[in-house]
ZAMARGU-4260 file (C-alpha; in steps of 0.2 Angstrom, whole numbers, plus 5000, padded with zeros to 4 digits):
<rodrens>
0) 5094/4607/5304 | 5077/4613/5298 | 5077/4627/5311 | 5094/4633/5305 | 5088/4633/5286
5) 5072/4642/5291 | 5082/4655/5302 | 5094/4658/5286 | 5078/4660/5275 | 5070/4673/5287
10) 5087/4682/5287 | 5089/4683/5269 | 5072/4689/5266 | 5073/4703/5279 | 5075/4720/5271
15) 5092/4727/5272 | 5097/4744/5280 | 5085/4758/5273 | 5093/4772/5263 | 5091/4789/5270
20) 5074/4797/5267 | 5072/4809/5254 | 5058/4820/5249 | 5049/4807/5238 | 5050/4805/5218
25) 5039/4821/5216 | 5050/4832/5227 | 5065/4824/5219 | 5059/4827/5201 | 5054/4845/5206
30) 5072/4848/5213 | 5080/4840/5197 | 5070/4853/5187 | 5076/4868/5196 | 5094/4865/5192
35) 5104/4880/5184 | 5103/4872/5167 | 5083/4872/5167 | 5083/4890/5175 | 5094/4895/5161
40) 5082/4886/5149 | 5067/4895/5156 | 5075/4911/5154 | 5080/4909/5137 | 5062/4903/5132
45) 5054/4918/5140 | 5067/4930/5132 | 5063/4922/5115 | 5045/4926/5118 | 5048/4944/5123
50) 5058/4946/5107 | 5044/4939/5097 | 5032/4951/5106 | 5043/4966/5103 | 5044/4962/5084
55) 5025/4960/5083 | 5022/4977/5092 | 5035/4986/5082 | 5027/4980/5066 | 5010/4984/5072
60) 5016/5002/5078 | 5025/5006/5061 | 5010/5000/5051 | 4998/5010/5061 | 5008/5026/5060
65) 5011/5025/5042 | 4998/5033/5030 | 4987/5020/5020 | 4996/5022/5004 | 5013/5018/5013
70) 5008/5004/5023 | 5016/4991/5011 | 5033/4997/5018 | 5030/4989/5034 | 5023/4972/5027
75) 5040/4963/5031 | 5042/4967/5049 | 5023/4967/5051 | 5019/4949/5045 | 5036/4943/5052
80) 5030/4948/5069 | 5013/4940/5066 | 5022/4923/5063 | 5035/4926/5077 | 5022/4929/5091
85) 5012/4914/5085 | 5027/4902/5085 | 5034/4910/5101 | 5018/4908/5111 | 5017/4890/5104
90) 5035/4886/5110 | 5032/4894/5127 | 5016/4885/5131 | 5024/4868/5125 | 5040/4871/5135
95) 5030/4874/5152 | 5018/4859/5148 | 5033/4848/5146 | 5041/4855/5162 | 5025/4851/5172
100) 5023/4835/5164 | 5040/4829/5169 | 5036/4834/5187 | 5019/4825/5187 | 5025/4809/5178
105) 5034/4804/5195 | 5017/4801/5204 | 5008/4794/5189 | 5001/4776/5192 | 4994/4765/5178
110) 4975/4763/5178 | 4968/4745/5179 | 4958/4739/5164 | 4942/4742/5172 | 4944/4759/5176
115) 4935/4772/5166 | 4950/4783/5163 | 4967/4780/5154 | 4983/4790/5150 | 4983/4797/5133
120) 5000/4802/5125 | 4997/4817/5114 | 5016/4819/5111 | 5023/4801/5114 | 5036/4803/5128
125) 5033/4822/5131 | 5014/4825/5135 | 5003/4813/5143 | 4986/4818/5149 | 4971/4808/5159
130) 4955/4806/5148 | 4940/4796/5148 | 4943/4778/5141 | 4936/4776/5124 | 4937/4764/5110
135) 4954/4763/5100 | 4945/4771/5084 | 4937/4785/5094 | 4953/4788/5103 | 4963/4789/5087
140) 4950/4802/5079 | 4949/4811/5095 | 4968/4814/5097 | 4969/4820/5079 | 4955/4832/5082
145) 4963/4839/5098 | 4980/4841/5089 | 4973/4849/5074 | 4959/4859/5082 | 4972/4867/5096
150) 4983/4873/5083 | 4969/4880/5071 | 4958/4888/5085 | 4974/4896/5092 | 4981/4903/5077
155) 4964/4909/5069 | 4960/4922/5082 | 4977/4929/5082 | 4978/4931/5064 | 4961/4938/5063
160) 4964/4951/5076 | 4980/4957/5067 | 4970/4959/5051 | 4956/4968/5060 | 4968/4979/5069
165) 4977/4984/5054 | 4960/4991/5046 | 4954/4998/5063 | 4969/5008/5068 | 4971/5014/5050
170) 4954/5024/5049 | 4939/5023/5061 | 4928/5022/5046 | 4934/5004/5043 | 4929/4998/5061
175) 4911/4991/5056 | 4920/4980/5043 | 4933/4973/5054 | 4928/4973/5073 | 4911/4964/5074
180) 4917/4949/5064 | 4933/4948/5072 | 4924/4948/5090 | 4914/4933/5085 | 4928/4923/5077
185) 4938/4926/5094 | 4924/4922/5105 | 4918/4906/5095 | 4936/4900/5093 | 4941/4901/5111
190) 4924/4893/5116 | 4926/4879/5103 | 4944/4876/5110 | 4938/4875/5128 | 4924/4863/5123
195) 4937/4853/5113 | 4947/4849/5129 | 4931/4844/5138 | 4927/4832/5124 | 4944/4825/5125
200) 4944/4823/5144 | 4927/4819/5148 | 4923/4807/5132 | 4916/4810/5115 | 4898/4806/5121
205) 4899/4817/5137 | 4883/4827/5138 | 4884/4845/5147 | 4872/4853/5158 | 4862/4861/5143
210) 4857/4843/5137 | 4868/4843/5122 | 4884/4834/5120 | 4901/4844/5121 | 4905/4838/5104
215) 4890/4845/5097 | 4893/4862/5106 | 4910/4862/5099 | 4904/4859/5082 | 4892/4873/5084
220) 4905/4886/5089 | 4916/4881/5075 | 4902/4883/5063 | 4899/4900/5070 | 4917/4904/5068
225) 4916/4899/5050 | 4900/4909/5046 | 4909/4925/5053 | 4925/4921/5043 | 4913/4920/5026
230) 4905/4937/5031 | 4922/4945/5034 | 4928/4938/5017 | 4912/4944/5008 | 4915/4962/5016
235) 4932/4962/5012 | 4929/4958/4993 | 4913/4969/4990 | 4908/4982/5003 | 4926/4985/5010
240) 4934/4991/4994 | 4919/5003/4990 | 4921/5010/5007 | 4939/5012/5005 | 4936/5021/4989
245) 4925/5033/4997 | 4937/5037/5012 | 4951/5039/4999 | 4941/5052/4989 | 4937/5061/5005
250) 4955/5062/5012 | 4967/5057/4998 | 4962/5052/4980 | 4980/5044/4977 | 4977/5031/4991
255) 4961/5022/4983 | 4971/5008/4977 | 4981/5004/4993 | 4965/5005/5003 | 4957/4991/4993
260) 4972/4981/4992 | 4972/4980/5011 | 4955/4974/5011 | 4957/4961/4998 | 4973/4954/5006
265) 4964/4952/5022 | 4950/4942/5013 | 4963/4931/5004 | 4971/4927/5021 | 4954/4923/5029
270) 4951/4911/5015 | 4966/4901/5021 | 4959/4902/5039 | 4942/4897/5033 | 4950/4881/5025
275) 4958/4876/5042 | 4941/4879/5051 | 4932/4868/5038 | 4945/4854/5041 | 4942/4855/5060
280) 4923/4855/5057 | 4924/4839/5046 | 4935/4830/5057 | 4923/4834/5072 | 4909/4827/5062
285) 4919/4812/5058 | 4922/4810/5077 | 4903/4811/5080 | 4899/4798/5068 | 4912/4786/5075
290) 4908/4789/5093 | 4889/4787/5090 | 4875/4793/5101 | 4877/4797/5120 | 4873/4783/5132
295) 4859/4792/5141 | 4850/4795/5124 | 4851/4776/5119 | 4843/4772/5136 | 4830/4785/5135
300) 4826/4779/5117 | 4826/4761/5123 | 4814/4765/5137 | 4802/4774/5125 | 4802/4758/5114
305) 4799/4747/5129 | 4785/4758/5135 | 4777/4759/5118 | 4778/4740/5117 | 4770/4738/5134
310) 4756/4749/5130
</rodrens>
């Protein structure tokens, strides 16, 4: 009787016939993303971005070809193109990030509580990234800084390039008032964005090869971008209009008011960008306070204290 019961138990616990082998969860998910509906969505998103790019280039070309006094005619399509290319680029990047996230989510395994990494949901249910494990308060501020900083540090160079090209392409005499500050803004914002990703993935107290933390380097780059914007605003409100009046007297006396208006409008727009940059800088300072000093620095100061006590 016992032998029959044990045999029945073994037979019930034995695995049944296996299903035919497939390509695994990753391959299946990749195949699912390649269906005609997804391909149609890919084409639609890329086509939308190309339309936004065409509108932006059309507005830029029309504004460049018109004389300075008539540039206001191209303002609707010009500023519409700026907004469309910014929105279209964000939509394009977000769409393909979501596509990659869906493919990679099949191979994702949860980390153990003792692991130094964790999965962090930037957009719940859509985008999840691997990052260094941190305290809940620090992670909350870090997430907010990445979400705000990614938007601001992406939009600021795009808008500043559009404002600078509006001046530089109109008259070569305006290049010294537009290109230098824009170059500094673009380089500092792109560097700050890359450092912000390092801060998020490696931890708020991670130290770079230079000896400073990635967060300190990020704050320094954001500070440089803010200073460049302040210089551009001052030039747009003081020296720029004076130069515009001189150029207008030389070529066309009737266009002096239009030249000054272009400089002042650019300065007003940069004031809004400066407010966003200051918000990112303030949030980064808050993250620095919440995260505290790096572990290596704490250990170094502790060893110095022990050495001084021993001596």
